[in-house]
C-alpha positions in Angstrom: 29.4 2.5 2.0 32.5 3.7 0.2 35.2 4.7 3.1 37.6 7.4 1.9 38.3 8.9 5.4 41.4 6.8 6.3 43.2 9.6 7.8 40.7 9.7 10.3 40.8 6.2 11.1 41.3 2.7 9.4 39.1 -0.3 9.4 40.7 -3.0 11.8 42.5 -6.1 10.1 41.0 -9.3 10.3 44.3 -10.8 11.7 44.5 -8.0 14.1 40.9 -8.5 15.5 41.6 -12.4 15.6 44.8 -11.8 17.9 42.9 -9.6 20.3 39.9 -11.6 21.0 41.6 -14.3 23.3 42.8 -11.5 25.5 39.0 -10.2 25.6 38.1 -13.8 26.7 40.2 -16.3 28.1 43.6 -14.5 28.6 42.0 -11.4 30.6 45.0 -11.5 33.4 46.3 -8.1 34.8 50.1 -8.0 33.6 51.0 -6.2 36.5 49.9 -9.2 38.6 52.4 -11.9 39.5 53.2 -15.8 39.4 49.7 -17.1 38.0 49.4 -18.0 34.2 46.8 -15.5 33.1 48.9 -12.6 34.5 52.3 -13.9 33.1 50.4 -14.8 29.9 49.2 -11.2 29.8 52.8 -9.8 30.7 54.1 -11.7 28.0 51.8 -10.9 25.2 52.5 -7.1 26.0 56.2 -7.7 25.9 55.6 -9.4 22.5 53.9 -6.7 21.1 56.4 -4.2 22.4 58.9 -5.7 20.1 56.9 -5.6 17.1 56.1 -2.1 17.7 59.5 -1.1 18.4 60.6 -2.8 15.1 58.3 -0.7 13.0 59.8 2.0 14.0 63.5 0.6 14.2 63.7 1.1 17.9 64.8 -0.9 21.1 61.7 -2.6 23.0 62.6 -0.9 26.3 62.0 2.7 24.3 58.1 2.1 23.5 55.9 3.0 26.3 52.2 2.1 25.6 49.6 5.0 26.1 45.8 5.3 24.9 46.8 6.9 21.6 49.0 9.5 19.8 47.4 12.4 21.7 48.2 11.1 25.0 51.9 10.3 23.8 52.3 13.9 22.6 50.6 15.2 25.8 53.1 13.0 27.9 56.3 14.1 25.8 55.6 17.8 25.5 54.2 18.4 29.0 56.7 16.1 30.4 59.8 17.2 28.9 58.9 21.0 29.5 58.0 20.2 33.1 61.3 18.3 33.7 63.6 20.9 32.1 61.9 23.9 33.4 62.3 22.3 37.2 65.4 20.2 37.0 67.3 21.6 34.0 67.9 25.2 34.3 64.6 26.4 33.8 64.3 25.7 30.1 60.7 26.3 29.5 60.6 27.1 25.8 58.8 24.6 23.0 58.9 25.1 19.3 56.1 23.9 16.8 54.2 25.0 13.9 50.9 26.7 13.3 49.8 23.4 11.0 50.2 20.5 13.5 47.7 18.4 14.9 45.5 19.8 17.3 47.2 17.1 19.6 50.5 19.3 19.7 48.8 22.5 18.9 46.5 22.7 21.9 49.4 21.3 24.0 51.4 24.0 23.4 48.8 26.7 23.6 47.7 25.2 26.8 51.4 25.8 28.2 51.7 29.1 26.5 48.5 30.2 28.6 46.3 30.4 25.6 43.6 28.0 26.6 42.5 25.8 29.3 40.3 23.2 27.8 40.5 21.9 24.1 37.8 24.4 23.0 38.0 27.4 25.3 40.6 30.1 25.4 41.7 31.7 28.6 39.2 34.5 28.4 35.6 35.4 29.2 33.1 38.1 28.4 34.6 40.4 31.1 37.8 39.9 30.6 38.6 39.1 26.9 42.4 39.0 26.8 42.8 37.0 30.2 46.0 34.8 29.1 47.6 33.1 32.0 51.1 32.6 32.7 52.0 28.9 33.4 55.5 29.3 33.2 56.0 27.9 29.9 56.5 29.5 26.7 55.6 28.4 23.1 56.5 29.3 19.6 54.4 28.5 16.5 56.4 28.9 13.5 54.7 29.6 10.4 54.8 27.2 7.4 55.3 27.5 3.7 52.4 27.0 1.2 53.1 23.2 1.3 52.6 23.2 5.0 56.4 22.8 5.9 58.9 24.4 8.3 62.1 25.5 7.0 65.6 24.7 9.1 66.2 28.4 8.9 63.1 29.5 10.5 63.5 26.9 13.1 67.1 27.8 13.9 65.8 31.3 14.2 63.4 30.3 16.7 65.8 28.5 19.1 66.8 30.3 22.3 68.9 29.2 25.6 65.5 28.4 27.1 64.2 25.9 24.3 63.7 22.6 25.8 61.9 20.6 22.9 61.3 21.0 19.3 57.8 19.0 18.2 56.8 18.8 14.4 54.8 16.2 12.7 56.2 13.9 9.9 53.2 13.8 7.7 50.6 16.4 7.9 47.2 14.8 8.5 45.2 16.9 6.5 47.2 17.6 3.4 49.7 14.9 3.6 52.7 17.1 3.3 56.0 15.2 4.2 58.6 17.1 6.6 62.3 16.9 6.3 62.4 15.5 10.0 66.1 14.3 9.7 67.3 18.1 8.8 64.9 19.7 11.2 66.1 17.3 14.1 69.6 17.9 12.9 69.1 21.9 13.5 67.6 20.9 17.0 70.4 19.0 18.0 73.0 21.3 16.7 71.4 23.6 19.6 71.5 20.6 22.1 67.7 20.5 22.0 65.9 17.2 21.8 63.1 16.6 19.0 59.9 15.2 19.3 58.1 13.9 15.8 54.3 12.9 15.7 54.5 10.1 13.0 50.9 9.0 13.3 50.0 9.5 9.6 53.5 8.2 8.2 53.4 4.9 10.1 52.6 2.0 7.7 52.6 4.5 4.7 56.7 4.7 4.6 59.6 3.4 6.2 60.3 4.9 9.8 63.8 4.4 11.6 64.2 6.7 14.9 67.9 6.7 14.1 67.8 7.7 10.5 65.4 10.5 11.5 67.3 11.5 14.4 64.4 11.8 16.7 64.5 11.6 20.5 60.6 11.1 21.0 57.9 9.9 18.7 54.1 9.5 19.0 52.1 7.0 17.3 48.7 5.3 16.9 47.5 1.9 16.2 44.1 2.7 14.7 45.9 4.4 11.7 47.5 1.2 10.7 44.5 -1.1 10.9 44.7 -1.8 14.6 42.5 -0.9 17.4 41.6 2.5 18.5 42.5 3.4 22.1 46.1 2.4 21.7 49.3 4.1 20.7 52.9 4.6 22.0 55.4 6.9 22.9 59.1 6.1 21.9 61.6 7.7 24.1 65.4 7.5 23.2 67.5 5.5 25.7 70.8 6.2 26.5 73.3 4.0 28.0 71.6 4.3 31.5 67.9 3.7 30.2 65.4 6.3 29.5 66.0 9.8 30.2 63.9 11.6 33.1 60.6 12.9 32.1 57.9 13.9 34.3 54.8 11.6 34.1 51.4 12.9 32.6 49.4 10.2 34.8 50.5 9.7 38.3 49.6 6.3 40.0 51.1 2.8 39.6 54.6 2.0 38.3 53.3 0.6 35.0 55.5 1.3 31.8 58.6 1.8 34.1 56.7 4.5 36.1 56.1 6.8 33.0 52.5 5.9 32.2 50.3 4.6 35.4 47.1 2.5 34.7 46.3 -0.8 34.0 47.5 -1.8 30.4 44.7 -2.8 27.8 46.4 -6.2 27.0 43.9 -6.8 23.9 44.6 -3.2 22.5 48.2 -3.7 23.1 48.1 -7.0 21.4 46.2 -5.7 18.4 48.6 -2.8 18.0 51.5 -5.2 18.0 49.8 -7.5 15.2 49.1 -4.2 13.2 52.7 -3.2 13.4 54.0 -6.7 12.4 51.6 -6.7 9.5 52.7 -3.2 8.5 56.4 -3.7 8.6 55.8 -6.9 6.5 53.8 -5.9 4.1 55.3 -2.3 3.7 56.5 -2.5 0.2 53.3 -4.2 -1.3 51.1 -1.6 0.4 53.2 1.2 -0.7 53.2 0.2 -4.3 49.5 -0.5 -4.0 48.8 2.9 -2.4 51.1 4.6 -5.1 49.0 3.0 -8.1 45.8 4.0 -6.4 46.7 7.2 -5.4 47.9 8.1 -9.1 44.7 6.8 -10.5 42.9 9.1 -8.1 44.7 12.2 -9.3 44.5 11.2 -13.1 40.6 10.8 -12.4 39.8 14.1 -10.6 42.0 15.8 -13.4 39.3 15.3 -15.7 36.6 17.1 -13.5 36.5 20.8 -14.0 36.9 23.4 -11.0 39.1 20.6 -9.1 42.8 21.0 -8.3 45.1 19.4 -5.5 46.1 21.5 -2.7 49.7 20.5 -2.7 52.0 18.7 -5.5 52.6 15.0 -5.4 56.3 15.3 -4.9 55.8 16.7 -1.3 53.1 14.5 -0.1 52.6 11.1 1.3 50.5 8.6 -0.9 47.1 8.1 0.2 46.3 11.6 1.7 45.2 13.8 -1.0 43.4 17.4 -0.4 41.7 18.9 -3.1 40.4 22.4 -3.9 36.9 22.9 -5.5 37.3 26.3 -7.2 33.4 26.9 -7.6 31.5 29.8 -6.1 28.7 28.3 -4.4 30.5 24.9 -3.0 30.5 24.4 0.6 32.8 21.3 1.8 30.3 20.6 5.0 26.9 20.4 2.8 28.7 18.4 0.2 29.9 15.8 2.5 26.6 15.9 4.3 24.8 15.2 1.1 27.1 12.3 0.1 27.3 10.9 3.5 25.1 7.9 3.1 27.2 6.5 0.2 30.6 7.9 0.6 32.8 8.8 3.5 35.3 11.9 3.1 36.1 14.7 5.3 37.1 18.3 5.2 40.4 17.9 7.3 41.1 16.5 10.9 38.5 14.7 12.5 39.7 16.3 15.7 38.4 19.7 14.7 34.5 19.0 14.9 33.5 21.4 11.9 36.1 24.2 12.5 37.5 25.9 9.7 40.8 24.0 9.0 43.8 25.7 10.6 46.1 24.0 8.2 44.4 25.3 5.4 44.4 28.8 6.9 48.3 28.5 7.7 49.3 27.6 3.8 47.5 30.7 2.8 44.4 29.5 1.7 42.2 31.2 4.4 39.4 32.2 2.0 39.3 28.4 0.6 38.6 26.9 3.6 35.2 25.8 2.9 36.2 24.5 -0.6 38.6 21.7 0.6 38.0 18.0 0.8 40.4 15.5 2.2 40.4 11.8 0.6 42.4 9.5 2.1 42.7 5.7 0.9 43.6 2.5 2.5 44.8 -1.0 1.3 41.3 -2.1 0.7 39.9 0.8 -1.6 39.6 -0.2 -5.2 39.7 1.6 -8.6 35.8 1.3 -8.6 35.5 3.2 -5.3 37.4 5.9 -6.9 35.4 5.7 -9.9 32.1 6.0 -8.1 33.5 9.0 -5.7 34.6 10.9 -8.9 31.2 10.5 -10.6 29.5 11.7 -7.8 31.7 15.0 -7.8 31.2 15.4 -11.4 27.4 15.0 -10.7 27.3 17.7 -7.7 30.0 20.2 -9.0 28.7 20.6 -12.4 30.7 22.8 -15.0 30.6 26.1 -13.6 34.0 27.3 -12.0 35.0 30.6 -10.2 
């Protein structure tokens, strides 16, 4: 199979897998236990991985909290900051995000805003269709422009004296647009508001330095940088006294400085560390390769009738390409199902489970949600893979456009 859905997940790197295996076999100790060698080896492995992950983001190791993935990290940060700010910082209960965020951010903010209670169910019923609840928080969902980006002016206009956090993604997971996080965080900081960035799709694709970006919080996952699923991190900016107070998402043991309870998955954390180490070491080589591959894909699909890219190259990350198929009877779900034995691509986020893309709607293409394909590349993708995919596009689309 030709795998072109790397924005959903990436294949695990062989070096990463080999680093993990000893911690599934011989070194199975609990890093929170004491004194004996298996526990000490596990603890040291976790701390070594923490340093490697911190280095990928230009952070200090004490600022990295391991979680089960970017979704948990985002929940921890948004809910934790809002809860602490509401009860211990003068009832600051307002969060600002955009209407084109990943569901991990969007649904957390909708939950706080009283709009839903599970990840698919709004707070309504057949008998009470407008049963929005008041959880004591408020969320503002900023509209994005045609590239999926929030302007500094729009953000500044949404800040109030109750705003506790701004949360925006660095690279959009569906269309690849790159936000000017340094400018946006600067706007937030001018008003004394901390800034959270989901960098899941940016990690490994471009250099990330938390100081240059000006972020106070960051979310990331290992499985987008050729690491294992089930592990991610939250970056929390420390001051001279250490990490700032934040309400825990999971209550229990005192792992991760009391911020994230639960026995650490050492094998996954070791894998994350190795993946981060390789991502940083091979950054320039992989970026150059991805740029060449991305340019080749754009060149090849430019020759196919009825196809155009959703956003221009200058505003998106290399390796994530959304294309619009301007053909009347084309349906993206049917198309990816038809080619699924040979090629893996998607219509958008793996977290949307077949729903029309809210991102495509947000950028003004609400009538085209069934005509968009997302192609995402990895360091193992070849030009031959792209040739096969484009040939299949040509075969199924034909010559008649809208």
